[in-house]
C-alpha positions as CSV (number, residue, x, y, z in Angstrom):
1,M,32.4,41.9,11.4
2,K,33.3,39.8,14.5
3,R,29.6,39.6,15.4
4,T,28.8,38.3,11.8
5,L,31.6,35.7,12.0
6,T,30.3,34.5,15.4
7,T,26.8,34.3,14.1
8,L,27.9,32.3,11.1
9,G,30.0,30.0,13.2
10,L,27.1,29.4,15.6
11,A,24.8,28.7,12.6
12,L,27.3,26.3,11.1
13,A,27.7,24.5,14.4
14,L,23.9,24.2,14.9
15,T,23.5,22.9,11.3
16,T,26.3,20.3,11.8
17,M,24.7,19.2,15.0
18,T,21.3,18.9,13.3
19,V,22.7,16.8,10.5
20,Y,24.5,14.6,13.0
21,A,21.3,14.3,15.1
22,E,19.4,13.0,12.0
23,T,21.7,10.1,11.5
24,A,20.7,6.9,13.4
25,G,23.9,5.1,12.5
26,T,26.0,3.8,9.7
27,V,26.8,0.5,7.9
28,N,30.2,0.4,6.1
29,G,30.2,4.2,6.3
30,M,26.7,4.6,4.7
31,E,24.4,6.7,6.8
32,I,21.1,5.3,8.0
33,S,18.9,8.2,8.9
34,I,16.5,8.4,11.8
35,E,13.8,8.8,9.2
36,E,14.7,5.4,7.7
37,A,14.8,3.9,11.2
38,N,11.4,5.3,12.0
39,K,9.9,4.0,8.8
40,A,11.2,0.5,9.7
41,L,10.0,0.9,13.3
42,N,6.6,2.0,12.1
43,V,6.2,-1.2,10.0
44,I,7.5,-3.7,12.7
45,S,5.8,-2.0,15.6
46,R,2.6,-1.0,13.8
47,G,3.2,2.6,14.6
48,Q,3.8,2.0,18.3
49,A,7.6,2.8,18.5
50,T,9.9,5.6,17.3
51,W,13.6,5.9,17.3
52,D,13.7,8.3,20.2
53,K,11.6,6.0,22.4
54,I,13.5,2.7,22.1
55,S,16.4,1.3,24.0
56,Q,20.0,1.3,22.8
57,Q,19.8,-2.5,22.2
58,Q,16.6,-2.1,20.2
59,K,18.3,0.7,18.1
60,E,21.1,-1.7,17.3
61,Q,18.6,-4.3,16.2
62,V,16.8,-1.8,14.0
63,L,20.2,-0.9,12.4
64,K,21.0,-4.5,11.8
65,M,17.6,-5.0,10.2
66,I,18.1,-2.1,7.8
67,A,21.8,-2.9,7.0
68,P,21.1,-5.7,4.5
69,S,19.1,-3.5,2.2
70,K,21.9,-0.8,2.3
71,L,24.5,-3.5,1.6
72,A,22.4,-5.0,-1.2
73,V,22.2,-1.7,-3.0
74,V,26.0,-1.4,-3.1
75,K,26.3,-5.0,-4.4
76,A,23.6,-4.4,-7.0
77,E,25.3,-1.2,-8.2
78,K,28.5,-3.1,-8.7
79,E,27.2,-6.4,-10.0
80,L,24.1,-5.7,-12.1
81,T,24.3,-4.8,-15.7
82,A,22.5,-1.7,-16.9
83,E,19.9,-3.9,-18.5
84,E,19.3,-5.8,-15.3
85,K,18.9,-2.5,-13.4
86,N,16.4,-1.3,-16.0
87,V,14.4,-4.5,-15.6
88,A,14.4,-4.2,-11.8
89,L,13.4,-0.6,-12.0
90,S,10.6,-1.3,-14.5
91,N,9.3,-4.1,-12.3
92,L,9.3,-2.0,-9.2
93,W,7.5,0.8,-11.0
94,M,4.9,-1.6,-12.3
95,Q,4.3,-3.1,-8.9
96,K,3.9,0.3,-7.4
97,K,1.5,1.5,-10.0
98,I,-0.5,-1.8,-9.9
99,S,-0.7,-1.5,-6.1
100,E,-1.9,2.1,-6.3
101,T,-4.4,1.3,-9.0
102,G,-5.6,-1.8,-7.3
103,A,-6.6,0.1,-4.2
104,A,-8.9,2.3,-6.4
105,I,-10.7,-0.6,-8.1
106,S,-14.2,-1.0,-6.6
107,D,-15.7,-4.3,-5.4
108,E,-18.5,-3.6,-7.9
109,D,-16.0,-3.5,-10.8
110,A,-14.3,-6.7,-9.5
111,K,-17.7,-8.4,-9.2
112,K,-18.5,-7.6,-12.8
113,A,-15.2,-9.0,-14.0
114,Y,-15.8,-12.1,-11.8
115,E,-19.2,-12.8,-13.3
116,K,-17.8,-12.5,-16.8
117,M,-15.0,-14.9,-16.0
118,K,-17.4,-17.3,-14.2
119,K,-19.7,-17.3,-17.2
120,A,-16.8,-18.1,-19.6
121,A,-15.5,-20.8,-17.3
122,E,-18.8,-22.5,-16.9
123,K,-19.3,-22.4,-20.7
124,A,-15.9,-24.0,-21.2
125,N,-16.2,-26.6,-18.5
126,P,-19.7,-26.8,-16.9
127,K,-18.7,-29.6,-14.5
128,K,-15.8,-27.7,-12.9
129,E,-16.7,-25.7,-9.8
130,F,-15.8,-22.0,-9.9
131,P,-14.3,-20.4,-6.7
132,S,-16.4,-17.9,-4.8
133,F,-16.0,-14.2,-5.4
134,D,-14.6,-13.6,-1.9
135,A,-11.9,-16.2,-2.6
136,V,-10.7,-14.5,-5.8
137,K,-11.6,-10.8,-5.3
138,K,-8.1,-9.7,-4.5
139,N,-6.6,-11.5,-7.5
140,I,-9.3,-10.1,-9.8
141,K,-8.6,-6.5,-8.5
142,M,-4.9,-7.1,-9.1
143,K,-5.6,-8.3,-12.7
144,L,-7.8,-5.4,-13.4
145,A,-5.2,-3.0,-12.0
146,Q,-2.5,-4.6,-14.2
147,E,-4.7,-4.3,-17.3
148,K,-5.3,-0.6,-16.5
149,V,-1.6,0.2,-15.9
150,V,-0.6,-1.6,-19.1
151,G,-3.4,0.0,-21.0
152,D,-2.4,3.5,-19.8
153,L,1.2,2.8,-20.8
154,M,0.3,1.6,-24.2
155,K,-2.4,4.3,-24.9
156,D,0.1,6.8,-26.4
157,A,2.8,4.4,-27.4
158,K,4.0,4.6,-31.0
159,I,5.2,1.2,-32.0
160,K,6.7,0.8,-35.5
161,L,7.9,-2.4,-37.2
162,K,11.1,-2.0,-39.2
């Protein structure tokens, strides 16, 4: 029995130490994990720095960089209406899906859409110069991605007028 309690105590102590070790710091009592810190570091250092390899001063800078988003979440929770939260969530989801879908759209598909738009623009206003494909390729891919995401959403929608 004594051995079991000792083992449980040791396991609990190690678990507590592990949880503590995973926290980089806090802002107003909210934990900032080392994982969050490493994600931020990965972006700002282009994968060159990690939490365990930076100085104490740099760690403080990283925490100060992350803190505003943590604080903004608290303010948003308190100050936004349910409708505003739903709109923000919907917009975030749409941006994420459009970004994911845009990466999958080929240059060939974008070029086809470009040629179609160019032909329509030249027909509507033959004197106006149309931008090059390379200048608008990214925008076209984004437009095609948006159309696909909205189309997929609406595919099974059952809309009824009352």
